[in-house]
N, C-alpha and C positions, 0 to 999 in steps of 0.2 A: 530270504534268509532267516528271516525270523521262523518261519514255518518251520523251518529245520533246526534250530535250537529249542522249538517248543517238541517236537519231536525226540526228540534225543534226551529230553526233561521226561517225557513219557516213561521213556523203554527204559530209563534209570530206576523211574520211581517202579514199575514193572520187577525191574528185578532184584530192588531192596523186597520185595513182600513176598515171604516163603508162601502163602497161601497161592500166589497166582503163576509161580515160576519156582518148582523146589530145587533147590540145588542137586539131589540127589540123583535127578531125573535127569538136569540137564548135565553135567559130567558124565552122568550113562549115555546119554545121548552123541558127547564129544567124545568118548572112550569108544563105541561103536563106529560112530561116522567117519573118523581119520582114517584106523587102518583097514576097514572094506573097500575105501579106495583104490587101496591097493593091491590087496589077496583078494582073489574070487571065493570067499568063505565067510557072506554075511549072515547065514545062518546060525555060523558056529560060535561068531564073534557076540551075535547076541542071545546068544544062550549061555554064553560065556559070562557076557556081562550081569545078567540076568540072574541067575545062579549066582554069581559070587557076592550080587549088591542082596539077596536072596527081593526079588521083586516079582508083584503079580505079574497077571497077563495085563491089565489094565495100565501098570509102569511099561510092560514090556512092549508096548504098541507103537509109541515116538521112538522108540529106541531101535526096533525095526523099523520103522519111516526110515529115521535115520540112515542107518545101513544101508538100507537100499536105496536111496536116493541118493547116496555119496559113489556106492559101487557101479550104479546104471550112470549117472555122469561123467565117471571115467573110463571103465572099462566096458562097459554095457555098448557107447555111443564109438569106441574105438579112438576115441582122443587118447589113450598112454601109447600105442603101441604105434600111431601117428609121430607123436614122441620121438618114440625109440628111435622109426627106421630114420629119421630126420641126422 
């Protein structure tokens, strides 16, 4: 139990530090990850968020990874189609 509390405290410390986890980058990843799991256009979502926040190529890479991984988790493995058939 103590290890869990220490890990949570470390995560909260990282979130509070803007040099370690920038807020704009994490918001961009969340904005790309949620809609990309439903609709099959992850490239368009990544480009839309990248251009609207005026991010460069290095900042667009985590957003791309978030969109592709969420899309493959639900649509790529067929989980969404199996849930719709039930």
